C-alpha positions in Angstrom: -22.0 13.1 33.4 -18.4 14.4 33.9 -17.7 12.2 37.0 -18.4 8.7 35.3 -16.0 9.7 32.6 -13.3 10.7 34.9 -13.7 7.4 36.9 -13.6 5.4 33.7 -10.4 7.2 32.5 -8.7 6.6 35.8 -9.7 2.9 35.7 -8.2 2.5 32.1 -5.0 4.3 33.0 -4.5 2.2 36.1 -5.1 -1.1 34.2 -2.7 -0.2 31.2 0.0 0.9 33.8 -0.3 -2.4 35.7 -0.1 -4.4 32.3 3.1 -2.5 31.3 4.7 -3.1 34.7 3.9 -6.8 34.5 5.2 -7.1 30.9 8.4 -5.3 31.8 9.0 -7.5 34.6 8.4 -10.5 32.5 10.8 -9.3 29.8 13.5 -8.5 32.4 13.4 -11.8 34.1 15.3 -13.9 31.6 18.2 -11.4 31.5 18.5 -11.2 35.2 18.4 -14.9 35.7 21.0 -15.5 32.8 24.0 -17.6 34.1 27.0 -15.4 34.5 29.8 -16.2 32.0 27.5 -18.3 29.9 28.9 -16.7 26.7 32.6 -17.4 27.6 34.2 -20.3 25.8 35.0 -23.0 28.3 36.4 -26.5 28.3 38.3 -29.1 30.3 41.4 -31.1 30.0 40.1 -34.6 29.9 43.0 -36.5 28.3 45.9 -35.7 25.9 44.8 -38.1 23.1 41.6 -39.6 21.5 40.0 -40.3 24.9 40.1 -36.6 25.7 38.2 -36.0 22.4 35.6 -38.7 23.1 34.8 -37.5 26.5 33.8 -34.0 25.5 30.2 -34.8 24.6 29.8 -36.7 27.9 30.9 -33.7 29.8 28.4 -31.7 27.8 25.7 -33.9 28.7 26.6 -33.7 32.4 26.3 -30.0 32.2 22.8 -30.1 30.7 23.8 -29.8 27.2 26.2 -26.9 27.6 28.4 -26.2 24.5 32.1 -27.2 25.2 33.8 -25.0 22.8 37.4 -25.5 23.9 39.6 -28.6 23.3 42.8 -28.7 25.4 45.7 -31.0 25.1 49.5 -31.0 25.6 52.5 -32.1 23.4 54.8 -34.6 25.2 58.0 -33.0 26.3 60.3 -35.9 26.5 61.7 -35.8 23.0 62.0 -33.2 20.2 60.1 -35.4 17.9 56.9 -35.1 20.0 57.5 -31.3 20.4 57.7 -31.0 16.6 54.2 -32.5 16.3 55.2 -36.0 15.6 52.2 -37.5 17.4 49.2 -39.1 15.9 46.6 -37.7 18.3 46.9 -34.2 16.8 44.7 -35.5 14.0 41.9 -36.4 16.3 41.9 -32.9 17.9 42.1 -31.2 14.4 39.0 -33.1 13.3 37.1 -32.0 16.4 38.1 -28.4 15.9 37.1 -28.3 12.3 33.6 -29.8 12.9 32.4 -26.3 14.3 33.5 -22.8 13.3 33.3 -21.4 16.8 35.5 -24.1 18.4 39.0 -23.3 19.8 41.9 -25.7 20.0 44.4 -24.9 22.8 47.8 -26.7 22.6 50.5 -26.5 25.4 53.9 -26.6 23.7 57.1 -27.4 25.8 60.2 -25.2 25.0 62.8 -28.0 25.9 63.0 -31.7 25.7 63.3 -33.8 28.9 60.9 -31.1 30.2 60.0 -32.9 33.5 63.5 -34.6 34.2 64.4 -32.2 37.1 67.3 -30.6 35.1 69.6 -28.4 37.0 69.5 -24.6 36.8 73.1 -24.7 35.2 71.9 -27.0 32.4 68.7 -25.1 31.9 70.7 -21.8 31.4 72.9 -23.7 28.9 69.8 -25.0 27.0 68.2 -21.5 27.0 71.3 -20.0 25.4 71.2 -22.7 22.8 67.7 -22.1 22.0 68.3 -18.3 21.8 71.1 -19.0 19.3 68.7 -20.8 16.9 69.7 -24.4 17.5 66.1 -25.7 18.0 64.3 -23.6 15.3 63.7 -26.5 13.1 61.5 -28.4 15.6 59.3 -25.4 15.9 59.1 -24.8 12.2 58.0 -28.4 11.6 55.3 -28.1 14.4 53.8 -24.9 12.7 53.8 -26.7 9.3 52.1 -29.8 10.9 49.3 -27.6 12.4 48.7 -25.8 9.2 48.5 -29.1 7.3 46.0 -30.5 9.7 43.7 -27.5 9.0 44.1 -25.9 12.5 46.3 -22.9 11.7 44.5 -20.7 14.4 45.7 -22.8 17.2 46.2 -21.1 20.6 49.8 -22.0 21.5 50.4 -22.0 25.3 54.2 -21.9 24.9 56.6 -22.6 27.9 53.7 -22.5 30.4 54.4 -21.9 34.2 57.9 -20.5 33.3 58.1 -18.6 36.6 58.0 -21.9 38.5 60.7 -24.6 39.3 59.0 -27.7 37.9 59.8 -27.7 34.0 63.0 -27.6 32.2 61.8 -24.7 30.0 61.7 -22.4 33.2 62.8 -18.8 33.0 64.6 -18.1 36.4 68.0 -19.5 35.4 68.4 -17.0 32.6 65.4 -14.5 32.2 66.9 -12.4 29.5 68.1 -15.3 27.4 64.7 -16.9 28.0 62.9 -13.8 26.5 65.2 -14.0 23.4 64.5 -17.7 23.0 60.7 -17.2 23.2 60.8 -14.5 20.6 62.8 -16.8 18.3 60.3 -19.6 18.5 57.3 -17.2 17.9 59.1 -15.7 14.9 59.9 -19.1 13.5 56.4 -20.3 13.7 54.9 -17.1 12.3 57.1 -17.4 9.2 55.2 -20.5 8.1 52.7 -19.6 5.3 49.0 -20.0 6.3 49.5 -19.7 10.1 47.1 -17.7 12.3 48.6 -18.7 15.6 47.9 -16.9 18.9 50.6 -17.3 21.6 49.5 -17.5 25.2 52.0 -16.3 27.9 50.7 -18.2 31.0 52.6 -18.2 34.3 51.7 -19.6 37.7 49.7 -17.3 40.0 52.0 -15.7 42.6 55.7 -14.9 42.8 56.9 -18.6 42.8 60.6 -18.8 41.6 60.6 -15.4 40.0 58.0 -12.7 39.3 56.4 -13.6 36.0 56.5 -10.0 34.7 60.3 -10.3 34.5 59.9 -13.1 32.0 57.4 -11.2 29.8 59.0 -11.3 26.2 57.2 -8.4 24.8 53.8 -7.4 23.3 55.0 -8.1 19.7 55.3 -11.8 20.5 52.5 -12.3 22.9 48.7 -12.4 22.0 47.1 -13.5 25.4 48.2 -13.1 29.0 47.1 -16.2 30.7 47.5 -17.7 34.2 47.4 -21.2 35.8 45.7 -20.8 39.3 44.9 -23.8 41.5 43.4 -23.8 45.0 46.8 -23.7 46.8 49.3 -21.1 48.3 50.4 -18.6 48.4 47.4 -17.2 50.2 44.8 -18.8 52.4 41.7 -17.5 50.8 40.5 -16.7 47.4 40.8 -12.9 48.2 44.4 -13.6 48.9 44.8 -15.1 45.4 43.3 -11.9 44.0 45.4 -9.4 46.0 48.8 -11.1 46.4 51.8 -9.9 44.3 51.6 -11.4 40.8 48.1 -12.6 41.7 44.9 -12.6 39.8 44.3 -8.9 40.0 47.9 -8.1 38.7 47.3 -10.3 35.8 44.1 -8.5 34.8 45.7 -5.2 35.3 48.9 -6.2 33.3 46.9 -7.4 30.4 44.8 -4.3 30.4 47.8 -2.2 30.4 49.3 -4.1 27.4 46.1 -4.3 25.5 45.8 -8.1 25.7 43.0 -10.5 26.6 43.4 -12.8 29.5 42.8 -16.6 29.9 42.9 -19.4 32.4 44.3 -22.5 30.6 44.6 -24.4 33.9 42.6 -24.0 37.2 41.1 -26.4 39.7 41.2 -27.8 43.2 44.4 -28.9 44.9 45.8 -28.5 48.3 42.6 -27.9 50.1 40.6 -30.8 48.7 36.8 -30.5 47.9 36.5 -26.7 48.3 33.1 -25.6 46.7 33.8 -22.0 47.9 36.9 -21.9 45.8 35.1 -23.1 42.7 32.2 -20.7 43.2 34.6 -17.8 43.6 36.7 -18.8 40.7 33.7 -19.1 38.4 32.5 -15.7 39.5 35.8 -14.1 38.9 35.8 -15.6 35.4 32.4 -14.3 34.6 33.3 -10.8 35.8 36.6 -10.5 33.9 35.6 -12.4 30.8 38.6 -14.2 29.6 39.1 -15.4 26.1 38.6 -19.0 27.4 39.1 -21.0 30.5 39.6 -24.8 31.0 39.4 -26.7 34.2 41.9 -29.5 34.9 39.5 -32.5 35.2 41.4 -35.3 36.8 42.1 -36.0 40.5 42.7 -34.1 42.6 41.8 -31.1 40.4 38.7 -32.1 38.7 34.9 -32.1 39.4 33.5 -34.5 36.8 36.0 -37.3 36.3 37.3 -37.0 39.9 34.7 -38.3 42.4 36.6 -37.0 45.4 35.0 -33.6 45.1 31.3 -34.0 45.0 30.4 -30.5 46.6 32.7 -28.6 44.2 31.2 -30.7 41.3 27.7 -29.6 42.4 28.7 -25.9 42.5 30.5 -26.3 39.2 27.6 -28.0 37.5 24.9 -25.7 38.8 26.8 -22.6 37.8 27.5 -23.7 34.2 24.3 -25.5 33.3 22.1 -23.6 30.9 19.2 -22.0 32.5 16.1 -24.3 32.4 12.7 -22.8 32.2 11.0 -23.0 35.3 7.2 -23.7 35.8 5.1 -21.0 34.2 3.1 -19.2 36.7 0.2 -17.7 35.1 -0.2 -14.0 35.7 -3.6 -13.3 37.2 -5.8 -11.5 34.9 -7.6 -8.7 36.3 -10.7 -8.1 34.4 -11.2 -4.6 33.4 -14.6 -3.2 34.5 -16.7 -2.7 31.5 -18.6 0.5 32.0 -21.6 0.4 29.4 -21.7 3.5 27.4 -25.3 4.9 27.5 -26.7 4.3 24.1 -28.3 7.6 23.0 -30.8 6.8 20.3 -30.2 8.9 17.2 -33.4 10.4 16.0 -34.4 9.0 12.6 -35.4 11.8 10.5 -37.3 10.3 7.6 -36.1 11.5 4.2 -39.0 12.9 2.3 -39.8 10.9 -0.8 -40.2 13.3 -3.7 -42.0 11.6 -6.5 -40.3 11.9 -9.8 -42.7 13.2 -12.3 -43.3 10.7 -15.1 -43.1 12.6 -18.3 -44.5 10.5 -21.0 -42.3 10.0 -24.0 -44.2 11.2 -27.1 -44.8 8.4 -29.5 -43.8 9.8 -33.0 -45.2 7.3 -35.5 -42.7 6.4 -38.2 -44.2 7.1 -41.5 -44.4 4.0 -43.7 -43.2 5.2 -46.9 -43.3 2.3 -49.5 -40.2 2.3 -51.5 -41.2 2.9 -55.0 -40.0 0.3 -57.4 -38.7 2.1 -60.5 -40.5 0.8 -63.5 -38.2 0.8 -66.2 -40.2 0.6 -69.5 -38.9 -2.0 -71.8 -38.7 -0.8 -75.4 -41.0 -2.6 -77.6 -38.9 -3.5 -80.5 -40.9 -5.3 -83.1 -37.8 -6.9 -84.4 -37.1 -10.4 -83.4 -34.7 -10.9 -80.5 -31.3 -11.6 -81.9 -29.8 -14.8 -80.7 -26.4 -14.0 -79.6 -24.1 -16.9 -80.2 -22.0 -18.3 -77.4 -18.4 -19.1 -77.8 -19.2 -22.7 -78.1 -21.2 -22.1 -81.4 -19.1 -22.5 -84.4 -18.5 -19.2 -86.3 -20.8 -19.2 -89.3 -19.2 -19.0 -92.6 -20.5 -15.8 -94.3 -19.8 -15.8 -98.1 -17.8 -12.7 -98.9 -19.2 -11.2 -102.1 -16.6 -10.5 -104.9 -16.6 -6.8 -104.9 -14.4 -5.2 -107.6 -11.7 -3.1 -106.0 -11.7 -0.8 -104.4 -15.2 -0.3 -103.2 -18.5 -1.1 -104.8 -20.4 2.0 -105.7 -23.5 1.9 -103.8 -26.0 4.6 -104.7 -26.8 6.6 -101.5 -30.4 6.4 -100.3 -30.5 10.2 -100.3 -29.6 10.5 -104.0 -32.8 11.0 -106.1 -33.5 8.5 -108.8 -33.5 9.8 -112.4 -36.8 10.7 -113.8 -37.7 8.4 -116.8 -39.7 10.0 -119.5 -42.3 7.5 -119.1 -45.9 7.8 -118.4 -46.8 8.7 -114.8 -46.2 5.5 -113.3 -45.6 5.3 -109.5 -41.9 4.9 -109.0 -41.3 1.6 -107.4 -39.6 1.7 -103.9 -36.6 -0.3 -104.6 -34.8 -1.3 -101.3 -31.4 -0.1 -101.1 -29.2 -2.9 -101.9 -27.0 -3.7 -99.0 -23.6 -4.8 -100.1 -22.4 -7.5 -97.8 -19.0 -6.5 -96.4 -16.9 -8.0 -93.6 -17.6 -5.3 -91.0 -18.8 -1.8 -91.7 -20.0 0.9 -89.1 -23.6 0.5 -89.8 -24.2 -1.7 -92.9 -26.9 -4.3 -92.8 -25.1 -7.6 -92.8 -27.0 -10.8 -92.7 -26.9 -12.6 -89.4 -26.0 -16.3 -89.6 -28.8 -17.3 -87.3 -31.3 -14.6 -87.5 -32.9 -14.4 -91.0 -33.2 -10.9 -92.1 -36.9 -10.2 -92.9 -37.5 -9.2 -96.6 -39.9 -6.4 -96.6 -42.0 -7.0 -99.7 -42.2 -4.1 -102.0 -45.6 -3.3 -103.5 -46.0 -5.0 -106.8 -45.4 -2.4 -109.3 -45.5 -3.6 -112.9 -42.3 -2.8 -114.6 -42.9 -0.8 -117.7 -41.6 -2.3 -120.8 -39.1 0.0 -122.3 -38.3 -0.7 -126.0 -34.7 -1.5 -126.7 -32.8 1.4 -127.9 -30.3 1.1 -130.5 -26.9 1.9 -129.2 -26.0 3.7 -132.2 -28.8 6.2 -132.0 -28.4 6.7 -128.3 -25.0 8.0 -127.6 -25.5 8.0 -123.8 -23.8 5.1 -122.3 -25.8 3.1 -119.8 -24.1 2.5 -116.5 -23.7 -1.0 -115.7 -24.6 -2.2 -112.4 -22.0 -4.0 -110.3 -22.1 -7.7 -110.9 -21.5 -8.4 -107.3 -24.5 -6.6 -105.9 -27.8 -8.6 -106.3 -30.3 -6.0 -107.5 -33.6 -6.6 -109.0 -33.4 -6.7 -112.8 -35.1 -3.4 -113.6 -34.4 -2.4 -117.3 -33.0 1.2 -117.2 -35.2 3.5 -119.1 -33.6 5.2 -122.1 -33.3 8.7 -121.0 -30.6 11.2 -121.5 -28.6 11.3 -118.4 -26.3 13.9 -117.2 -22.7 12.9 -116.6 -22.9 11.0 -113.5 -20.9 12.5 -110.6 -18.3 10.0 -109.5 -19.4 9.0 -106.1 -17.3 9.8 -103.1 -15.4 6.9 -101.9 -16.8 5.7 -98.7 -14.4 5.6 -95.6 -12.5 2.4 -95.4 -14.1 0.4 -92.4 -11.8 -0.5 -89.6 -10.9 -4.1 -90.0 -12.5 -5.9 -87.1 -10.5 -7.7 -84.5 -9.7 -11.3 -84.8 -12.7 -13.5 -83.9 -15.1 -10.6 -83.5 -18.6 -10.4 -85.0 -20.9 -7.6 -85.8 -24.6 -8.5 -86.1 -27.3 -6.2 -87.4 -31.1 -6.6 -87.7 -33.0 -4.2 -89.9 -36.1 -2.6 -88.4 -39.3 -2.2 -90.4 -41.5 0.7 -89.4 -43.8 0.6 -92.3 -43.5 2.4 -95.5 -44.6 5.9 -94.4 -42.5 5.8 -91.1 -39.6 4.3 -92.9 -39.6 7.3 -95.5 -39.6 9.6 -92.5 -36.9 8.1 -90.3 -35.0 6.3 -92.8 -33.8 2.8 -92.7 -32.9 1.7 -89.1 -31.3 -1.4 -87.8 -30.2 -2.9 -84.3 -26.6 -4.0 -84.3 -24.8 -6.2 -81.8 -21.0 -6.6 -81.7 -19.4 -9.7 -80.1 -15.7 -9.5 -79.5 -13.9 -12.8 -79.1 -10.5 -11.4 -79.4 -7.4 -12.4 -77.5 -7.8 -9.4 -75.2 -11.5 -10.0 -74.5 -11.0 -12.5 -71.6 -12.9 -15.2 -73.4 -10.5 -16.1 -76.1 -11.1 -19.8 -76.4 -8.0 -20.8 -78.7 
């Protein structure tokens, strides 16, 4: 068993290693095949005016869509007006520059008028001294203001280019020290204009020429870039000679490094040796190796490779080197199938889980007792009296005649007071009902109900004994006179000697009833025997229609 596992592990490791190597090679390929110098800003001088601007996209198409980031032109050096920026084509170049943030506008600026008129060294020396004295400051100040107004304050100014040669009036050799002072004055004047961000490019010819260009160098404080114009011509026979000769390509690189400045190649191209693809190839390789700030080929005959059709071989080298890398045909990487070693399937023994039956415990059924809810039987009292009819507020209040009772209160004999014994033959004393004096409202007096007739309990018919009239003169005892307001049965009082009657205690004055309230009482008759035992009883109902009763209708 261990051996198959070891072989499987070895196979997996080998497969993964091969995959990683293939992946690493694939990732490294684009970097290795990337064109050298493809990230360096490049351009070409195509024309000084609008045609030069219009040709830039065509050059880009010829180079397979390569981005042309540098626009390069020259100010005319015949008159001071042109040097001061009084030319209309600056607007076209400014528009092109502002269209993209990463673009660069390079402008060659002469230092003297009549710049190509073959002026003598004596005259050049005099012009240099005049410039160093400040006689031409206004021209360069106006140029700086013009560039700022056009929105190109970061223009690269190639000032007094090829100053170490013999071609231009702004050359250095007639007065190198005065020339350096004049350069400094121009740079100082242009930098004094608000809003400027100019970079000044010191660009001599390659080689010694009329004077070694380091003798014309004005100083690090007034130089931003150290450039060089280098065409395929002497001194030197080969490209290696151009590198190693005094004031050649190598010295430029070393000098710039010593002064902490970037390098540039504002002008380069074919010349004395015609269509020389080797020169183009070596120059592009040099540029890619040392990475200048920018480079622009002079693209007109005999120097160019696109507009000049005299140099087809050099044009092919130039184009092949600068065209963006096009993706080649995709070659599929052969996929080596990884051998699949089946893992032996070891059946896992299935151990049945014992099923333990859950005991079924019956839930005891507890019967709920059916207890009938007893309905409480409230005994209704059997009152033999008729049910009083309670008047509703809508029933007019019955007018109860108020008896005229002499003030203060009629003396009503109390039921508990025994009647006087008459000296008459034994005759059963008639039970005379206690006269009920009708009053407005008393605590428990029997008052006639307006709607419920009070039942009159008939007294047993007892013959009233006839008592002979007594002479008042012979009977000195005065007979009490009943109250004329209380209707009592006319029973002649027997003539009997009576003790002095005890004046009755005045009854408590009843509380006057509230306004619109009624108190109704119905007497109860329990029979003669029971009435003697419990006394006279009655059922009273009090109805209150007062203002605070909640049912006051008025």
